[in-house]
N, C-alpha and C positions, 0 to 999 in steps of 0.2 A: 682618196684619203680622210678628207671629212666625214665622208659618207662612213667609214670602216670605223673611224674611231668613235662614233657617233652607237653604233653598234656593239663596238667593245664593251663603252661605258655604259651600255642597256643591259649587257650583260653581265656585270660585274654588279650592277646594282641588282639585279634580279638574284643573283646567284648568294648576295652579301642578305638579302632578306629571306631568301629561300633557309641561308642556313641559322641567322636570328630565329627565324618561325622555327625551325627542327628543333635549336635549341632549346627554346622558350616550352616547346611541348615536352621534351624530355627533360628539362625541369619540372615541369608541374606532373607531369609521369609519376618522376623519382618520388616528389614528396606525397601525393596521394596515396604511394605504397606505402613508403614508411609511417604514415597516419593508420593503413589499417592494419600495418603488424605489429605497430605498437600502439593502437585503440581499438583493441576487438570491440565489437557491441554483444553484452551481456545481455541476455531477456530470461525473463522469468514469463512462468504459467504455472496459476493455482487451482487444481480441483479440491472442493469442498462435496461435502457429502449432502446439501441441499443451501438454500436462499436465505429461507427463513427460520427464526430461530423465539426462543421466549430467553429471558433472563433467567440464569439457573441451568441451560444444556450447556452443552458443549458444540463447538466447532471444530471440525474433525477435516485435513487435510492434509496434499500432496503436493509439492513444491516440484518443479521440473525447469533446471536452471541449462540453456545451452546458448551456444554460440554463433553470431553471425546468421547469413541466409540459410547455410546449411543446416540451419538447429539439431547440431550436432551436439551433446550432452557435453555440457562447459567442467572443466578440469582449473578455471581459473578460478574464482573465488571458493571458499569452502566454507562460508557463514552467510547467510540470509536474515533479514531481517521483515519481521510479521506482525503489522500494529493494524489496531482497530481504534478506527476515529468517528468519535461521537458526532452528531448532527451539528453543533457550533464549532467545529472544525478541531475539537481536543482529542489527542493521545491518550485513551485512556486505557490499554492495554499492549503488553510488543514481547514477542516470543523472540528468540535468536535460535534458531537451528541451523546445525549444522550439515553440510552438502558433503553427500558423498557421491561421489563421479557423476555429480549435477541432479541428484536427486534429494527429498527429506521428507519427512512423513511427521509430520505432528499434530495439536488438538491446542484449541484456546478456550478455556472454562469462561462463560459468562457470567460478571458478578449480578448479584440480584439487585446493586443498586445502578445499574445502568437503567437510564430514563428513556422512555418507549421513542423509537424514531431509525431512520435512517442512516445506515453506518458505513463508514467507505472502509473495505478491509483492503490493505496494500502489502505489495512486499517489492522487496530490493535489495542488490547487494551492494556495499559501499563505492566499487567502483561505478556502479549504476548510479553515484549521484552526481557524477562527473558531467551530466546531462541533463536534462529540464525534466523535472517529477513526471511532466506530462508521457515518460515513457518506461516509467512505475508498472508493475501490474496493478491494476487496481478493478476491483466489483464492491458493487453497491447492494450489502444484503438490509433485511427488515428484522429487527428484533422487540417486538413488544414485551410488554410488563403487564400479567395478571397473578403475579405472586404476592409483589407488597404494593403494586397499584390498584388493579382493576377496576381503573376509570378509562372512560371511554371518552374522545374529545369529536366535535366536527367544528371545523373554522371554517367561516369566509365573512364578505364583507356588505355590508349594508347602507343604503341610502335614508335619511330621516328628515327634510324639513332643510335640507340640503348640506347636514353633516354626514359625514362621511363615518362609519362603526367599524371595528372589528367584533364579530360576533364569534364568539366560541361557546360552543353545547356542550355540558358534561351529565355524563350519565353514569352509570352501573354497566355490567357485559348483559344484565337482561334487560337494560332497558329504561328502567326507570330513572326517572330525569334526580340529579345531585341536590342533596337538600341544602337548603336555605346556609352559607356560608362565605367568609372571605378569601377572596382571592389577590396574592398578590402578582405583580408582574414587573419586569423590567425588558425593556428593550436596547439591545446591544448593536451596535459599528463597531465588528472586530471586539475588540477590549473594553470599549468604552460605553459606558451605561449613558442613554442618552433620552431615556423616556423612563419613569417609576412611578408608581401606585398603589392604591387598592382597590379591588369595585365587589360591591356585592353578589349574588348568585341570585337572578330572581325566581321567581315560583316555576316558571319552567326548567329550571337548571342550566341557565344562557349568562355569561355576563357579556358586558358591551363598553368595550376601550373605544376614544373617539380617536380617530385617523387624523394625525397633525405632521406638520414639516419633518419635526425631530425623529417622530416612530415610522413615516411612509415607507413600506416596504423593509424595515430593519427585522432585526430576525429577537421572537417573541419569548420571552422564559417566565415560565406562571409555578408559580409555589403554592400550595395549600394543605389543610390537613383532610383526610378522604374520613367518610363516615365509620372506618376501623380505627380511627386515630393515629393512622400513618402520615407521616409527610411524603406528598406526592412533588413531583417535578414535569413539565411538561417543553417541550422544545419547538415553538413553529413559526415554519419561512412565511413570511408575507410579500415576500417583494413579486409572486405570482399574479397577486390578486390586484396591481397595479400597472399589471403588461396586455399589449395586445399582441394580434396576430402580424409578422414580419415574412417582407420577402426580399430575400438578397440575389443578387446577380454575379456569376464568376465567368468570366473570358477563360476561354483554354488558354492555358499558358499565360494568362497574366494580361493578355493584350488583345486590342479589338484594332484590325486594320479597314481603312475605308477601301469602298471598290474589290472587299473580298468576300468567301464565306466565312460566316467566323462561327463558332460552336460555342454556345454558351450555356454554363448550368446556372439553376435555379436552386434555390433552399427554402421552402416556406416553413415557417415556427410560429408553435404556438406560445401562448403566456407563459408556458411549463416548458420553454425552450425544445419540445420535442415536434417532431413532423407533424404537418398538418395536409390533409388533401388540399389541391387548389388546381384551378384553370388559368393556363397565364397566357395573355397576349400581351404580343412584341409591337408597338404602335409606332410607326416613320409619323414622323408631324404631328402628333396627335390624333390621325385618323384611320391615316391605312391601315389596315393589317397586315406586319411581315413575319408573323410567325404565329402558329398557336398549339401550346401543349400543354400535357394534364399532365401532374406528378404523380409520384406511386406513392401508399401508405407512409412514409418516413418524410415524404414532404420535398423529395428531389427530380429531377427530369436536367435533360438538356436534349439542343434544336440546336441543325446549324441555320445558319441564317445570314442571306448577302445586305451590307450593308451599304449605302451609298455615302459618298463625299458629299458633306453638307447638308448634311438628313441629322433633324433631331428623333429622336428614341427615347420612348417610354415603358415602361410595365405595367401591367394593369393584372395586379393578381385576385380573382375571385376565390375563396377559401370555403372550406365544406360548410363550416359553421354561418354560412351568407355574409359572411363580413368582405371588405374590398381594401386594397392599399394600391397606392399607384409610387412608383419609384422613377427616377432617370436611369435612362442603361447609362453603364460606365463609362469613359472619355473615348469617343474614337479618334485613333492616331491614323494622319497622312502620311506619316513618313516613321518605319520600323519592321518588327518583324511577327510575326504570329506561325501558332502549328498547330496542326491538327493530325491526331493519332487515329486509328482506325486497328482494332485489336477484331475484327469481327471475323477474318480468318483464322480457323484452326490452326494455323501452321507456322505464320508469322506476326509480325509486328510491323504497322507500316506508318511512318512519318512525314508528313507534308511540312515544310517549313515555306510560310507564305513571306515573300517580302513586296516591300512595297519598292515602284518604280526608280525612285533618288536612289534605293540601296540594290541595285542591281547592278554592279562592278565587277564581277568577274573573279573576286578575292575568294580566297580559301574559305570556306564552312566548314567547321567539324559537328560530327553527329558523336554523341559520346551517353552512353548507358552504362552509368554506376551505382553504388550504394555505398555512401561514408566510404569514400577512396578505394574502394574497388573497383574496378574497369572491365566491366563483361562485353564493349563492345566498343571501338571508334572508328568509325568511318570519315571521308571528306570528299566533299563536291564544289564547283565554283558557283558563285553567284553571279549564274550565267541568264537566269531569266527569272519570271518572278515566283514561281512553283519548284521548287527544289526535293526530289524523294527520296527516303532511306525507308533501308527495312532490313529485320535480321531475324533468324527462327526461334520460335519459342522454347524449343528444344536446349537452345544455347545457350540458356541462362536461366540459372534458379526459380523457385517460386517466392513470390514475396512483391513487396512494396520497392520500385525500383526508381531513379530517375533520368530521364532525358533532357539533357542539357545539348542545345545548340549554342555551340562558342566560334567567334572569331577565329581571327589570324593568330591572336597575339592570346590567347586560349581565356577566354573571358565569355563570360555567357552572355547569349541575344535572347534568349527566352532560354525556360524551363517548364516542363510539365512530367509531374507524378505520372507512374503506371503501377498496374498490378498485372504480374505474369505467372501462370498456371502451368506449369511444367510436369505434363503426365508423371511421369517418372517419378516425382516425387511423391505420388498419391500410393499407401499400403494399404487395400484393402484389408477388412478385418472379418469372419466370420464368426458367428454365435451357432452353438447348437444345443439347445435345449433336451432332457431325458424327456418333456412331457407339454403337451400343448398345452395346456392347463393347469391349475393347480388346485389343491382347497388349501381352507384354513390349515396354519401350520403343518405345513407339507414342505419336504425337503427339495429346492430345485437345485439341481446340477448342470452348470455351465462347463461347455469346450470351446477354447477358445483355438484357431487356426488363423495364422497371418497369412494371405497370397501374394507370392513375388510378382507374378501377373509374367513378365516378359523377362523379371531375372530368375525366374525359376531354373537350375539345372546346376546354376554358376555357383560360384563359391562363396557365395556373398550369403554371411549368417544371419538370421532373421530371429536374434536375440531383441528381445523389447522388455521396456518397462513401462509398466500399467499397472491403473488404480479403476477400481469400482464404485459405483455409488445406486444405491436402488432405492424409489421412494414409491408409495401407495398414493399414486392421482387423485384419488377421491380425494384427497384432504388440502390438494391446492387448486384444484380446477382441472376437467378435461382439456382446457386452452393454455397450460403452463407452457410456458417458451422459459428455453435458458438461453438468457442472453449473449453469456459470456463463453468461449471454448477456448481449446487448446489451437483451434484454427486459428482465432479470431484473435487472441491472445498475441501469438507468435508470428503471426503472419499480416496483422495489421495494427493493433493498438502500439503494437513496439515500435510503428517507424512514424505513425500517424499523432499529431498533435490534435489537441481539444474533444469536446464531447463527439463521440460515436454509439448515436443511438442502435441498441439491438448488433452490435456488430458482427454476430454469430449468423445472424440471417444474410447476411454474402453466401455464407456454403452450404452448398447443398450436401444431401446425406449418401449421394454418390461421390463423393469427394471434388465433382465441379463446383462454379462457381457464376453465383449470377452475374454474368458478365459486363450489362452494361450497367447494371446499376449499381452496382459498383466500381464502374469506372466514373459513375455518378458521383459516387462519396468521396472518390479521388479529386474529381475536380474541385469540389465545394470545402476541402479538408487541409490543412494544413501537417507539413511533414517534416522528416526532418531529413536537413540539407547543409551542402558546406558553404561556406563563404570565402566564394571565389577571390575577393577582393584583399582578403584576409591569410590568404594561401600559406605566406611564409610563417604565418605562427601557427599554423595546426600543429606542430609538433612540441607546443609547450609542454613542460611534465605537467600532468593531471595532477586536480588538488585534492583528489580521495587514493589512495592507493589501494594495492587489489590487496584483498582481506584470505591470506591462508589462514587464520586463526585470529582470537581473539589480541584484543592489544590493550594496554593496561601502560599510561602514556602522563606525565607529570614534568612539573618544573623542582629543583632544590634551587635555594639562596642561603645566602649566608643568614644567621638568627637574627632576627629584629630587622632584615637590610633589605633594599630592592638588590642588591648584586647577585649575581648567580656566581652558586657555589661550583664552578667549570671543573671540569673531570672530577667530580663527587663519585665515591664505590657506592651505588646502591642495588640494594639487596630485594626483593619480593620473596616474602615467605608467607607457606601457607599454614592457616592454623590448624591445618586439620594434619597436619605431622612438619614440627620445627626442624626436624632434618630435612623435611623437603621446600629446598630456596633455589631462587635465579639471583644469577649476576649482572650487573651490567653498569657503563660505566658515564657519566651524564658530558654532553658535549661543551665548547665555550659557552653556550648560552646557558647551561643550566640544566638544559634539555634532557628527561630520559625515557628509554622507550623499553619495555618488553611485547615481544612476538611472536606469532603463529603457538599464542595458549589456547588451551582447550578443557575448560573447567565447567561443570554443570551451575545452576544458578542458587544463588543463596551461600556462596564459598566466602566467604572472607580470609585477607590477607593482610600482612604486615607489610609495609614500607618501609624499609632501616636506610638512612645514608648517613656516611660518612667524610670528611674530606680528604684531601690529599696527605694529607698531617695526620690523619687517624680521629678526630676527634666529630662530637655528633651536633656541633653547635651550629645545624641545619635547620632550616624551614623547608617544610615539604607540600608539595601543591599537587593535587591529583586531578587530572582531566578528565570530567565525566562525560563520556561521548552525549551526543546532543542528534537528535533523531533529525532526519532531512526536514524542510519544509513539505506547509499542506497545500497543496491547489486546489483549493474549493470550485475553483471553476470547472475541473475537466470530468466530474461526473452531476455537478448540481443539479440537471433534471430529470433524476431520477431520485431525488431526495423527496421521501413522504412527508406530507402531516395526519396525523389521526391514522398511526398504525395499527393500537391496540384494535380501533374499530375495524380495519379494513382486511385484518385476518382474526378476527376473532376465532373462526373454527379451530383453525388450525391452532392457535396458542391455547386457547384451552385445553383441547387434544390431548398437547403438551405437557399442559399441565399434569392433567390424569398418568399420564404416562410415568413422568417421572417421578410422582408422589407416591410409586409403585417402585421405581430403585430405589430411593433413600428408606422404606421403609423395608426392602431387602439389605438396606446399609452396602450400595453399589454405588452409592454417591453419596455426598456430604450432604446431611440432614439441614433445612434453611430454614432457623428458628428466627418469626419474624412477632419482634415485640416492640412494643408500643418508644415511642424516640422519647426519651427523659434530655433534659436541657439541663446541661450541670454545668451552674455559675462560676463554684470555686475551678482555681486555675489549679494547674501542674506546678506542683515545687518547682522552684526557680532551683536551678545546678548552678554554680557559678562557670565561667567559661574556660576557665584555668583548669578546670577537674579535667584529672587523670586517667579516666575512664576510656579505654580501647576504644569500647562502642562509639563514642561521641555521650558530651555531657547529658546525663539525663534519662539515657537509653538503658533502665536499667529496671530490676524484677519490682524494687521499692526504694523511695528517695525519702529521706528526714532531711527537712533545714534546718537553720540554727535557730527558727523559734521552736522547731520544739527539744530544745537544749538546754532552754533559760533555765531551768530550775532543778536542775541537778550537778551534784559535786562529781560525780567524774562521768565520764564517759560511758562506762559499760553500766551503771546505772541507768543513766538515759536509756540506756538500748535494749535493756533488758526488759523482757515483755511487749516492747514496739514493733518487732524485726518478722514478718512471716518467715516460718517452717526453720527460725533459729533458734537455739536455747542457748545460753553460757553456763558452761560446768568448768569451774576453779579457774571464775576468768576468759574462757579462753569462749569464742562463739564456736558453735557446732551446728553443721548442716542439723537438720531430722533427717535428709533422706541419707541414711546407713550412720548418722549420730558419728559425721568426720569433721576433722578440725578445718574451719574456714579458714583459709588466706588473707592476711590484712594490706592493702598496699594505703599507706601515707603519703600522698603529695611525688605518688608516683613510685615509691622505694616500697619495696617487700619488706614488712617488719614480722616481728614474733606477735604471733594473736594475740597473747595473752600483756601486750602494750599498749593495749586500750583504757586498763586502767588509773594509768600513766598518762592519760591525754585529759588536757583543759578542756570540756567541754564546749566552754566561752572561745576555745581558739580555735574551733569549727566550723565549717563554711556550711558543708552537707555530707553526706552518709548514703552511698550505693551498696545496695543489693543487689549481688549477681548471682542466682542459683541456676536459673534456666539454661537450657546447652547454648542456644542463639547467643546469649550473652557471655558464657565462657569459653567456648570455645576459640574465641580469638588470644585468651591467653598462655593455650597450651596446658604443657603440664601441671603451671601453676593455679589453672581453674577446672583442675578436677575434682576439688571439694565444693566448689564457690570461693566466690570471693565478696570481703568487704572493703571498699572504695572510700576512703577518707581524702577530703580538700580541706585545707584550711583556708583560713582567713588571712585574704592579700593583706600585709602589710603587720599583721599583729603576729607572725610566726616568719618573717622575710626568709631567713635561713634555711627552709622545709622548701624555699622555690626552687634554689640550689638541685632537689628531689625529682622536680616535674621530667618527664622523658622527651629528651630533645633526641631529634632526626627519628622519631618513630611515628610513622602515618596510620593506622588502622580504614583499610578500605573494603567494599563489599560491592564490585562491581558484577554489573547482569551479566548472566553466563549463560551456555548453553540450555535448553531449555529440553528436560527429560521426558520422552515418550510414554504416553499411555497406551495402555491394551483398549482397542476397542471391544464392547463388550457384545456378543454374537451368542443369541440363548438358540439352545440345540432340545430340538424334541425328540431325541429317539429317546429307546425305554428306558435305557441305565442311565439318564445326564440326568443332572442334578444342575443345570444349566436352566431354568425354567420358570418362565413368569402365570401367575395363577391367570390374569388378564393379559392377554398382549398385546398393546395400543403402541407400538413403537412407531415414533415421525418417522427417522430415518431406518428402513425396512434392513439395510446392507450395507454395510462401508471396507471394502476391501481395496485398500494402497499399494500392497504387497504381490502385486501379480509380476512374473515374469517367466517369458515364454524361454523352449529349450531351442536346440540347433536346428530344431525344425518349424520353430512357429509356434510351439502348438504351447498350452497351459489350461486348467481347468480352477474351480471351486465353485463352492458351494454354499447355501443359507436357508433357512428356515423360514415361510410367508408367515406373516401374524393374523391375529384374531377379523381381521378386515379383510374383507372383498374387494374387489374392484378391479383397477387396471394398475400395474404395475410399470412403473419406467425404471432400467435398464441403463446410465450412461457410463460408457466407458470413454478413457482417454490414455495418450502415453505418447511415445514413440521409439523406434528402434534404432541400433548400434547407429546406421545411418543419418538420422536425422529426417525418417519419413513418418511425417506425423499422422496419429491415429486418432480415430473418435468411431463409437458406435452408440445408436442408441435404438433398442429395441422396447416394445410395450410386448409385457401379455397379461395374463386373465386368470387372477384368485376368484374360485368360484364357493 
């Protein structure tokens, strides 16, 4: 009987344990499913026409927005933000593009004031801000300045008599040393200036700056006047001057287990943060060689190595530059778990869990293959021996980065490993047929595109696809030009991996396959998106940044002159283009208001009007100006170059010659370079209480109290002083049409002939608004121009009652309007021709759409320069299959 009772108790205990285990598994799966449904992963890729530009030129781009691992075109966000970030990490330009069915086309003109250097071009949606900036689209482009700058630098360090110096050589584009002058310099650590001074250029065109503890490795800013009397600025990164080669070791799955075969990956890095070839030796007890391997050109490799308990291991790296480095191997654990993944099979993924002897306890272990809450495969086995094997077919899961998690009975991870799976069904081949084998100058090139469904041919699957194409002449960029970013690397790798990835497009072959071993070595040495299983219950918190279906205008209303919110105030957003066009909303209990799902072009002004529940306008209005996402300088820091003008001299000079033609033909704005004039007189000060709806001082002309001290009437003071304004019968008349202007006195619209009755001693400022940029905000009142008068505070206090209350003028950033890419045509009857065709981008075609049969075509003309032309076509079809094709052809 006692034996039966014990057996029954054991069965009850086991049943309870299994029930609890099943409940925990079910709960975890439910949380993950909810997370995956409520937090879809949005990703962006941007194709640009090229990667090297000069100031004054235009970056042409196309955006692709997709959802999740299936990469289907996104209908989640309708707004995308594109930003240009200078070498110092400042956002110098931003565009907002409307996404239609997941795509957008745009351009960004590069201001002549940009400093030469490596710039980051990044793109993201508001929804993507809920995750790390590491997962934004970002590529580094080099921008030179040979228009207003034309000075090249070569920077390095030297040591003289035990003292280190920064040495910067300055010369013009012809190589002649810059004449003697003074150079001002600053070293910055973030926003803080840590060192500054001035140095003379020597006879060889160099300056030397002492290296000290304050400026070592900091960002250097140079400022000087070039021989053309133009102010020039340079930015130079100095931290790579003081670094050395390094080697890092990464155990597979993060753990090394004693008395077991462990795979270890290595990454060899040069001072610039890029990979360097190295031969690596793993030494046992500093003498015996346990393993030897050699890295690839990107500095990565991995090797299986049996590690004995009680033995110490070191790693010796012999770098390609003949330097060496020795490090200790990460700690070897006597108890725990490790994982070994084998993807050499074309059909299956194999994963072996290695378990130390003390952990062989016959408990359940789970194998989970997942990505951000989406579980693609789950299996379980008992920990009945030291090695437990799992497998899954590659065709059962999508293409991309996924995580293998080995979980214990409580569904908590024991060990994790990121992998890349290639599903051949996601490959979409593209065939390009050209009408000739080679072409001459100014020849028409016809391209016929066909998508190949492969095994899906003959099914009901449509082959509609959105594509974009760029064509350049490799002669201007060098035969070895590599495109380091592609749609494959953006959506398959960068959107899921953290940190810097050198040449991400390198891992994808032209035929749609991948460099399996090298890609796996990359994943072993890289951080990735993953779920914090210990905080599983908090996964479904409300995201901070909402999905944007359009632009938003948000703000707060408070009781006049107080901090208390104006709860339930009625708020209107009024377009200054049409005062009958407005939107209504009601502020919440905190005084917060929002206008959502707006679409308006850039440079549009609005009025925000508010009144309290009693209909009174005694309200202060605050507008929440949107702030951009933080800049992650570490992500692509190794790609930031110094001395860009010198490195890309030929391309920049060629671009300058071409764009001078565009300016002469009126196809782009002509840039007039003038000598800088330092103005010491300050802009007239306008009182803060000015009722100018554009903001105090934002006017075509400002007259202050100092200008009005010698007149008996205001009309007498203003007559002859106001540009574009004449007085007739005491009324101000706009010389544009000889029409009567509107006078605004302390916010009150008054008759224009009232000027003669105003005491000039009571006036603080007069603002003249004639330009449409200033008058449009006044609607019909601004049609003929306005004169805005502000009285002195306290001199005429009663007039303060006329100040507009419950009204605020704003100019939020709107959708950027698309410009047309200029395409020369050399047909006989065409007037779209250049006298000398030296195009930098031969062609840009962002709007290619295939038909139901997967076919499309486009054409363009070659330029006046021979050489090898390269065409890059990227895009995706309606099923989310990515497309990339690169072809070269000759122009003779």
